[in-house]
Structures are given as C-alpha cells and as structure tokens.
C-alpha positions as CSV (number, residue, x, y, z in Angstrom):
1,M,-96.6,-107.6,-15.4
2,K,-93.2,-108.7,-14.1
3,S,-93.1,-111.1,-11.1
4,V,-90.4,-110.9,-8.5
5,Q,-88.0,-113.9,-8.6
6,N,-86.4,-115.5,-5.6
7,P,-82.7,-114.4,-5.9
8,L,-81.6,-117.6,-4.0
9,K,-82.9,-119.7,-6.9
10,R,-79.9,-118.5,-9.0
11,S,-77.8,-120.8,-7.0
12,S,-78.0,-124.4,-6.0
13,R,-79.2,-125.4,-2.5
14,E,-75.7,-126.4,-1.6
15,Q,-74.3,-123.1,-2.8
16,V,-76.9,-121.2,-0.8
17,V,-75.8,-123.0,2.4
18,L,-72.1,-122.5,1.6
19,D,-72.7,-118.8,1.0
20,T,-74.5,-118.6,4.4
21,R,-71.6,-120.3,6.2
22,T,-69.2,-117.9,4.5
23,F,-71.3,-114.9,5.6
24,C,-71.4,-116.1,9.2
25,G,-67.6,-116.7,9.2
26,L,-66.9,-113.3,7.8
27,N,-69.1,-111.6,10.3
28,N,-67.8,-113.4,13.4
29,M,-71.0,-115.5,13.8
30,P,-69.7,-119.1,13.3
31,E,-72.0,-120.4,16.0
32,Q,-75.0,-119.2,13.9
33,A,-73.9,-120.9,10.7
34,E,-76.0,-124.0,11.0
35,L,-79.2,-122.0,12.0
36,F,-78.6,-119.5,9.1
37,G,-78.1,-122.4,6.7
38,R,-81.4,-124.0,7.7
39,A,-83.1,-120.6,7.4
40,A,-81.6,-120.1,3.9
41,L,-83.0,-123.5,2.8
42,V,-86.4,-122.4,3.9
43,A,-86.0,-119.1,2.1
44,Y,-84.9,-121.0,-1.0
45,N,-88.3,-122.6,-1.3
46,P,-90.6,-121.3,1.4
47,D,-93.7,-123.0,0.1
48,K,-92.0,-126.4,0.7
49,F,-90.3,-125.8,4.1
50,D,-91.8,-129.1,5.2
51,M,-89.5,-130.8,2.7
52,V,-86.3,-129.4,4.3
53,D,-84.8,-132.4,6.0
54,E,-82.3,-130.2,7.8
55,L,-84.9,-128.5,10.0
56,T,-85.3,-129.7,13.5
57,K,-88.6,-131.1,14.7
58,D,-89.3,-127.9,16.7
59,E,-88.4,-125.6,13.8
60,R,-90.7,-127.5,11.5
61,A,-93.5,-127.4,14.0
62,D,-93.0,-123.6,14.5
63,M,-93.1,-123.0,10.7
64,T,-96.2,-125.1,10.4
65,Y,-97.9,-123.2,13.2
66,E,-96.9,-119.8,11.7
67,R,-98.3,-120.9,8.3
68,D,-101.6,-122.1,9.7
69,N,-102.1,-119.2,12.1
70,E,-100.7,-116.1,10.4
71,W,-103.2,-113.7,11.9
72,R,-103.4,-115.0,15.4
73,E,-102.1,-111.8,16.9
74,E,-103.8,-109.2,14.7
75,W,-105.1,-107.3,17.7
76,I,-101.5,-106.4,18.5
77,V,-101.0,-104.9,15.1
78,G,-104.0,-102.6,15.7
79,V,-102.7,-101.6,19.1
80,V,-99.2,-100.8,17.7
81,N,-100.7,-98.8,14.8
82,A,-102.9,-96.8,17.2
83,I,-99.8,-96.0,19.4
84,V,-97.8,-95.0,16.3
85,F,-100.6,-92.7,15.1
86,L,-101.1,-91.2,18.5
87,T,-97.3,-90.6,19.0
88,A,-97.1,-89.1,15.5
89,G,-99.9,-86.7,16.3
90,L,-98.3,-85.6,19.5
91,M,-94.9,-84.7,17.9
C-alpha cells in the first residue's frame, strides 16, 4: 500500500517560505506573506507545529486547542448534514 507523501517535504523549510512569499507577491497579497509563510511551516511538519518558532503565541495556542479538541463542535456537523439531506430531498 502506497502512502501519501507531503509534497512540501521535497523542498527545504526555507524554500517553502520563499515559495509562499513569491505566491503572495504574484497574487497581490503581500500583506499576507508572513501569515502564509507561518502556515506553510506548519503544513511542512504538522505533527510538530509546536516546534515552529515563527508562530505567534496566539497561533500556537489555537493550534494546540484544535489538536486537543478536534470534535468539540460535532453537533454542528450533524445539523449541517441534516440540512443538506433535507435540501437535496426537496430539490
């Protein structure tokens, strides 16, 4: 069985950040370059996001909360699915 590999791992961390900045520049989003760069570093190694020194204190806290409470809003998923099924049935 083949496993899916993280395509970001083909590049260095530094190159991933540079690519992100280039993307933001080419798409008229220079003000988002730093945020996208930090997000790319998390995506580079998501299991070790707490080791990304570039994250702000709030970003690290939010990531930790999401990791530790992944199903905190599961009732919303049920409600949304019910609405989708009801809407599909009415069409």
